[in-house]
C-alpha positions, 0 to 999 in steps of 0.5 A: 231708038235712033238719035242723030247729032249731025255735027258729032257724026260729021266730026267722027267722019274725019277721024273714024271713017274706016272704023264706023260704017259710013251708012251709020255715020249718016243715020245715027249717033245712038242706036239701041233697043229702047228696053236697055237697062229697064225691067221691062219684058219683051212686048208680045202680041199673042192675040189680036184682040189684046192689042189695046192691053199691049198698046197701054203697056208700050205707052207706059214703058215709053213714058217711064223709060224712053221719054225721060232719056229723050228729054235729057238728050236734046243736044251734044252737051247733053250727050256729054253730060250723060257720058260724064255721069256714066248714064246706064241708059246708053250702051257705051260701046266703041262707036259711042266712045268715038262719038263722045270724043267727037262731041268733045272735039266739037266743044273745043275740049281737046284734052277730054277727047284725047283722054276718052280715046286713050282710056278706051283704045290705048292698049297696044292691040286696040291702038293699032286697030284704031290707028286712024284715030291716034294719027288724027290726034297726033296731027291735031296736037302737032298743029296746035303747037303741042308735042305729038306722041 
């Protein structure tokens, strides 16, 4: 499953272009298997004559798991709501935290964006690895009239 929020990715390019591969920034915000956090087994066609049965299993799965997620994820604000609710249908990896911060920046919620970055990447080793992000935040805070770090 791939979902793209172009504005989120455009913002991420500004402060995380060295951290997220560019080809990903241009193609998707969320990319993960559709079967994450479901009780579904892998779909496997062992006999070509059984394709109708497999088709029904796949359609039932999409109806039960995938479509409800897609229906709840139509815009950036929905993405933030899923994050704030710790929705387990999304794999919240490092890239997702960068995208969540981007969505908060886009929604003019600087405090929340900084909090996401600090909580996820604030430890010394990670802070060094994500220096590009922390430099961006410091520049925003300074230009916004707030004291930098």
